[in-house]
N, C-alpha and C positions, 0 to 999 in steps of 0.2 A: 480739607483745610480746617473744618470745625473740629474734627477728631484730634488734629495736631494741637489746636488751641486748648482743648480740654485736657490733653495729656500734660501740656506745659503748666497749666494751673494746678492740676493734681500733684505734679512733681514739686511745685513750689510750696504747696501746703504741707506735704509730707516732710520735706527737707528744708524748712525755713531757715534762713541765714541768721546770724547774730544781729545784723543790722535791722531786722524786722521788729525788734524791740518787744519781747513779751514774757518770758517766765523769770521767776526770781532766781538770782544767781548764787552760786556758792560764795561764802564769805571770803575765801582765800583769793578769789579772782575779782573781788568787788572793785578795787581801785582801777585795775586794767579796764574793766567793763565801763566804769564811770567815765574814764577818759575817752573811751571809744564812743559812748553814748553822747557826750558833749560834742565831740567832733561830728558825729552823724547829724545831730540836731542843728548844728551851726552851718554845715556845708552840704546838706542834702542836694538835690531832692531825692526822696525815696518813696517807694510804694510797698505797702505791706498790709497785714491784717489789722483790723481795728478792734472789733469785738470778736467773741468766739464764733467760729464757723462750724456749724454742726448739722448732722442729719439724724433724726430720731423717729421712732414709731412708738405709739402707745395708745392708751385708752383711759376712760373715765374711772376714777377710783370709786369703789363702793357700789358699782353696778356691773352686771354681766356684760362682758365685751360683745358688742354688735358692730355691724358694718356702719352704723350711723353715729356711734359714740367713740369710734376709734379712727385714728388718722396718722398721717406722716407730717411732721413739722421740721422744716430746715431753715437755716439762717446763713446768709452770705453777708460779710461785712469787710469793707476795704477802706483804706485811707491813702490819700495822695498828698505828698508834700508839694506846696504850690511853687515855692521859689528856693533857690540855693543862697539867697542873700541872708546875712546875719542880721536879724532884726534887733531892736533895742531890748535890753535885759535878757539877751540870748533866748528870745521867744521865737515862735515860728507859726506860719499859717498853713492850713491844710484843708482839703476837701475830703469828706467822708461819705460813704454810701452803705446803708444797711437795707437788707431785704429779708423779710420773714414770709414764709409760704406755708399755708395749711392745705394739705392735699388729702382728699377723701379717696384713698387708693382702694378701699374695700367696697366702695359703691360701684354700681354699673357705670361704665365709661370713664371711671377714675377721674372725676371732676376736681378742679382746683376750687377749694372753698373760699379762700381769701388770700390775696397777696398784699402785703403792707410795705410800701416804699418809703424810705427814710433817708433822703439826702440832706447834706448840711455843709456849712463852712465854719471853721473854727480858728481861734487863736489860742495857743497853749504856751504856758510858761513852766518849764520844769525847775525843780529846786534841788540844790546840792549843798551838803554841809559836811565839812571835814572829810572831803573825798568820797562821800557816800550819797547816792541818790535817795532823796527823802520824800518826794512826792511831786504833784503837778496840779496846776489850776488851769481850767479851760473855759473860755467863753464861746458858746456855740449857738449859731443860728440854724435851726433845723425845721424841716417840713416833713409831715407824715400824712400819707393818704393811701387809699386802696385802689386808686385809679379807675374807679367805677363812676357811672353817672346815674341820675334818677334817684330813686328811693334807697338804693344800695350804696350811694356815695358817702364816704367818710373822709374828713380831712381836718387838720389843725396845724398850727405853727407854734414854735416855742423859741424864746430866748433863754438859753439854759446856762447856768453857772455850775460847773462840775469841778470836783476835786478828789484827790485821793492822797493818802499818806502811808508810808511804809513804817509800821510799828517796829518791825524787825524783818529779817530776811524771809520769814515764814508767814507773816501776817500783814495784810493790807486792809485799810478801812477806806471806804469811798462814799461819796454823797453827791446829790444832784438836786437843784431846785430850779424851777422855770417860771417865766412869765408867759402865760398862754395868749395866743392870738387865734381865736377860733373862727374859722371862715366856713366851716362845713354846716350847711343848713340842717342836716339830719343828725347832728351830734352836738347841739348847743350845750348839753349837760355832761359833756365828756369828762369834766373834772371830777364829777361825782363817782366816776368809775376808773378812770386812768390816772387820777391823782394829781397832787400839787408838788410833791417832792419825793425823793427816795434816798435810802441809805443802805449800806450793807458792808459785808466783810468777806475776805477771801483768805483761807488758811491752807498751808501745805504741811505735809508730814516731813520729818527730818530727812528722810531718804529721797524727797522730792517726787515720789511716785504718785501720791494721792493729793488731790486738790479738792477743797470743800468751799462752797460759796452759799451765802445767804443774802438776798435782796428783799427789802421791804419797801413797797410803794404806798405812801400815805394818801388815801382818798380824801376828797373834800369833806369837811365836817370836823367837829370837836371830839367825836368819839374815837376809839382806837380801831378804826377800820382800815385795814391794810391788805393789799395784794402781796402774797408771799411767794418767793421763788427760791427753791432749794436745789442745789446742784452738786454733783460730785463727779470727778474724772480720775481715771487711772491710766498713767502713762505706759504704753505698751512696750516701748523700746527707747533707750536714751538717745539713739541716733536718728529717731524718727519723731516728727511732730504729729503723732497719732495717739489719741486717748479714747478709751472706752468711757461712755458718758451716760449719766442718768439725770433727769430733770423732773421736778415736781412743781407744778403751777397751781396755786390755789387763790381764786379771787376773780375779779372782773378785768376786762381790758386786755386779754391775751391777744386777741386779734381785733382789728378795727370794725369789721362787719358786725361782730357780736360783742362790742365793747360793753354793753349794758347787760350781758348775760353771764351768770356765774359759771365758772369752770373749775373742776378739780381733776387735773390731768397728770398722769405719770407716764413718762416716755423714756426710752433707752436708745442708745445709738453710739455714734462716734463724734468726736469733736477735734478740730484743729485749733490750737491756741496761738495767739501772738507770742513772740519770743520772751518778752519781759513782763508785760502786764496787759490784761484785757480791759477795755473800756466798758462802762455801764451806763 
């Protein structure tokens, strides 16, 4: 039974339908897609990818790779439309779930270093202008923790205001700011490392084969201290939602257990992207 469920999920990731909403569309089909997107958002419910879903392996930059500074990192991210009712302003409610896993596969017994659970509930309002999708605003109530107890416990909550806008069919700018509610006794200073807001951009090449992303997370303070995430993906086949993927993380807060430790990690692997746009 478990193997059947795994195969169903894998097939869904590889051959994501148009209604799963995620990559930027060709201009000649924009009106048809906009009409389809409006209908989907009005008359769901639907289930699909939320953020990028990836599986990567890598090591610390600037140091000789060892079993202690190299690992596997993967992310699972899904969203569920709550109701098929048409809400005011053609908005919608959804539940999302993200999970990041840091796996020390090169150490004895292959221990899991940290698992970060990030569920939430959101209200989203997409915007259209002259038959074109131009962006979206989201209000999100989210929780993040690593599910541990004792000295290893880490957790916090956020009321987040998120948004993105399509500059054109090849460029998207996104931003997110949050009101923190810190309930973890062992991470009262988490804003100094995991930040108070973020911004970034995503760009595609004209042939839609390459995607490039930059995300900057501003840490607390008046100086220019940021956690930086650089990503690139190359689409393997037009008929498959499978991309080769590289990610560089430089800064603090990559995982909750080590939120106050600096990391400079480069990893490569594969990524499954939502059909129209990824959330950040």
